[in-house]
C-alpha positions as CSV (number, residue, x, y, z in Angstrom):
1,M,54.9,32.2,-63.9
2,D,58.1,31.0,-65.5
3,L,58.5,27.9,-67.6
4,G,60.4,26.2,-64.8
5,N,57.7,26.4,-62.3
6,V,55.1,25.3,-64.9
7,I,57.2,22.2,-65.7
8,A,57.6,21.5,-62.0
9,S,54.0,21.9,-61.4
10,L,53.3,19.7,-64.2
11,V,55.8,16.9,-63.3
12,G,54.4,17.2,-59.7
13,A,50.9,16.7,-60.9
14,I,51.8,13.7,-63.0
15,V,53.8,12.2,-60.4
16,G,51.1,12.7,-57.7
17,G,48.4,11.6,-60.1
18,S,50.5,8.4,-60.9
19,I,51.1,7.6,-57.2
20,T,47.4,8.3,-56.5
21,G,46.5,6.0,-59.5
22,Y,48.8,3.4,-58.5
23,F,47.5,3.3,-54.9
24,T,43.8,3.5,-56.1
25,H,44.6,0.5,-58.5
26,R,46.2,-1.6,-55.6
27,A,43.1,-0.7,-53.4
28,V,40.7,-1.9,-56.1
29,N,42.6,-5.1,-56.7
30,K,42.9,-5.8,-52.8
31,S,39.2,-5.2,-52.7
32,H,38.6,-7.5,-55.5
33,E,40.9,-10.2,-53.8
34,N,38.9,-9.9,-50.6
35,D,35.5,-10.2,-52.4
36,L,36.9,-13.3,-54.0
37,L,38.2,-14.8,-50.7
38,K,34.7,-14.1,-49.2
39,Q,33.0,-15.7,-52.1
40,E,35.2,-18.8,-51.7
41,K,34.5,-18.9,-48.0
42,V,30.7,-18.8,-48.5
43,M,31.0,-21.4,-51.2
44,Q,33.1,-23.6,-48.9
45,E,30.5,-23.3,-46.1
46,S,27.7,-24.0,-48.7
47,L,29.3,-27.0,-49.8
48,K,30.2,-28.3,-46.2
49,G,26.4,-27.8,-45.5
50,L,25.5,-29.7,-48.5
51,Y,27.7,-32.6,-47.7
52,Q,26.2,-32.9,-44.2
53,S,22.7,-32.7,-45.6
54,I,23.4,-35.3,-48.4
55,H,25.0,-37.5,-45.8
56,D,21.9,-37.1,-43.4
57,E,19.4,-37.7,-46.3
58,I,21.1,-40.7,-47.5
59,D,21.9,-42.3,-44.1
60,T,18.0,-41.7,-43.0
61,L,16.6,-43.0,-46.0
62,W,18.9,-46.0,-46.5
63,N,18.1,-46.9,-42.8
64,I,14.4,-46.8,-43.3
65,Y,14.8,-48.7,-46.4
66,L,17.0,-51.5,-44.7
67,N,14.8,-51.9,-41.9
68,G,11.7,-52.6,-44.4
69,I,11.8,-53.8,-47.6
70,G,15.7,-53.9,-47.9
71,N,15.9,-56.4,-45.1
72,Q,13.2,-58.5,-46.6
73,L,14.9,-58.6,-49.9
74,E,18.2,-59.5,-48.3
75,Q,16.4,-62.5,-46.5
76,L,14.5,-63.7,-49.6
77,G,15.7,-67.1,-50.6
78,E,16.7,-67.9,-54.2
79,N,13.9,-68.7,-56.7
80,L,11.4,-66.8,-54.6
81,P,9.2,-63.7,-55.5
82,L,9.1,-60.5,-53.5
83,E,5.3,-60.7,-53.0
84,F,5.4,-57.5,-50.8
85,L,3.8,-54.4,-52.1
86,Y,6.3,-51.5,-51.2
87,P,4.4,-48.2,-50.9
88,I,6.3,-45.5,-52.9
89,T,4.3,-42.3,-53.0
90,Q,6.6,-39.2,-52.8
91,E,9.9,-37.6,-53.7
92,Y,12.4,-38.9,-51.2
93,F,15.5,-37.1,-52.2
94,T,14.7,-33.2,-51.3
95,V,18.2,-32.3,-50.6
96,Y,19.5,-33.8,-53.6
97,T,16.8,-32.2,-55.9
98,S,16.8,-28.9,-54.4
99,N,20.7,-28.5,-54.6
100,A,21.4,-29.8,-58.2
101,A,23.1,-26.6,-59.2
102,L,25.5,-26.7,-56.0
103,I,26.3,-30.3,-56.5
104,G,27.7,-29.2,-59.8
105,Q,30.0,-26.9,-57.9
106,I,31.5,-29.9,-55.9
107,P,35.2,-29.5,-57.0
108,N,36.1,-33.1,-56.1
109,P,35.0,-35.0,-59.5
110,K,35.1,-38.5,-57.9
111,L,32.6,-37.2,-54.8
112,R,30.4,-35.6,-57.4
113,K,30.1,-38.6,-59.6
114,L,29.5,-40.7,-56.6
115,I,26.6,-38.5,-55.4
116,I,25.0,-38.5,-58.7
117,T,25.5,-42.2,-59.2
118,T,24.0,-43.2,-55.8
119,Y,21.0,-40.8,-56.2
120,T,20.3,-42.2,-59.8
121,K,20.7,-45.6,-58.8
122,A,18.3,-45.0,-55.9
123,R,15.6,-43.5,-58.2
124,G,16.1,-46.5,-60.5
125,L,15.8,-49.1,-57.5
126,I,12.6,-47.1,-56.6
127,D,11.2,-47.5,-60.2
128,S,12.1,-51.2,-60.0
129,Y,9.9,-51.5,-56.9
130,R,7.1,-49.7,-58.5
131,L,7.3,-52.3,-61.3
132,N,7.5,-55.2,-58.7
133,N,4.4,-53.8,-57.2
134,S,2.6,-54.0,-60.6
135,L,3.9,-57.4,-61.1
136,V,2.6,-58.5,-57.5
137,E,-0.8,-57.1,-58.4
138,N,-1.0,-58.8,-61.7
139,Y,-0.1,-62.0,-60.2
140,R,-2.6,-61.7,-57.2
141,H,-5.2,-60.9,-59.9
142,A,-4.5,-63.9,-61.9
143,L,-4.3,-66.2,-58.7
144,W,-7.6,-64.8,-57.6
145,T,-9.3,-65.3,-60.9
146,Y,-8.1,-68.8,-61.0
147,T,-9.3,-69.6,-57.6
148,Q,-12.7,-68.0,-58.4
149,T,-13.1,-69.8,-62.0
150,N,-10.8,-72.9,-61.4
151,N,-10.0,-72.7,-65.1
152,T,-6.8,-74.0,-66.2
153,L,-5.9,-71.0,-68.5
154,H,-6.2,-68.7,-65.5
155,K,-4.1,-71.1,-63.4
156,Q,-1.3,-71.2,-66.4
157,L,-1.4,-67.2,-66.3
158,S,-1.0,-67.0,-62.6
159,D,2.1,-69.5,-62.8
160,E,3.6,-67.5,-65.7
161,R,3.2,-64.2,-63.6
162,Y,4.6,-66.0,-60.5
163,S,7.7,-66.9,-62.7
164,V,8.0,-63.5,-63.8
165,L,8.0,-62.2,-60.1
166,V,10.8,-64.9,-59.2
167,A,13.0,-63.6,-62.1
168,Y,12.3,-60.0,-61.2
169,A,13.2,-60.5,-57.6
170,S,16.6,-61.7,-58.5
171,K,17.2,-58.5,-60.5
172,L,16.1,-56.5,-57.5
173,T,18.5,-58.3,-55.4
174,V,21.3,-57.5,-57.8
175,A,20.4,-53.8,-57.9
176,H,19.9,-53.6,-54.1
177,H,23.6,-54.9,-53.6
178,D,24.9,-52.7,-56.3
179,I,23.5,-49.6,-54.6
180,K,24.2,-50.7,-51.2
181,K,28.1,-50.6,-52.0
182,D,27.6,-47.1,-53.6
183,V,25.6,-45.8,-50.4
184,N,28.3,-47.1,-48.2
185,D,31.1,-45.6,-50.2
186,L,29.2,-42.3,-50.3
187,L,28.5,-42.3,-46.7
188,D,32.2,-43.0,-45.8
189,C,33.5,-40.4,-48.3
190,L,31.1,-37.7,-46.8
191,K,31.9,-38.7,-43.2
192,N,35.7,-38.3,-44.0
193,I,35.0,-34.9,-45.3
194,I,32.6,-33.5,-42.7
195,D,34.7,-34.7,-39.8
């Protein structure tokens, strides 16, 4: 074989290899782009499902709350205690709790913050009702003790506990109206995204 044929073969191999390498590189890049697009589509579908689930959870729980103790609190007059024992026995926020990692992936920072704020305030309100339940029980016990003993010290204690209940009812009312605004804002925001 002469030198010209060797060089021609070598150049052909290099050019052919370069072309093959170029198209292989393009194919790998295109495949990677397609994978990224698929992942983005899956993420968007997951987020849309999350938005719908959060909307439904908040809407359902808020309506149950408003039709019960929330309505009683809104109708409570000034300087009156909320003497109702509100049974709180479970974790109500299953969608939020089970999707904490996905919530962190929400690209809209205002929506992400509104979701977290609303759920945090809701948990705080639940804790406030638990404390109110305890205050009601303490008041009822002090009042019962007074009616059984007719002792003025027990009367004074029951009056003090009643005053604490009255003061705490006003704090509950403020917390209720604060979260009510957040719930309505969150539901409106999610509805706009879902529709």
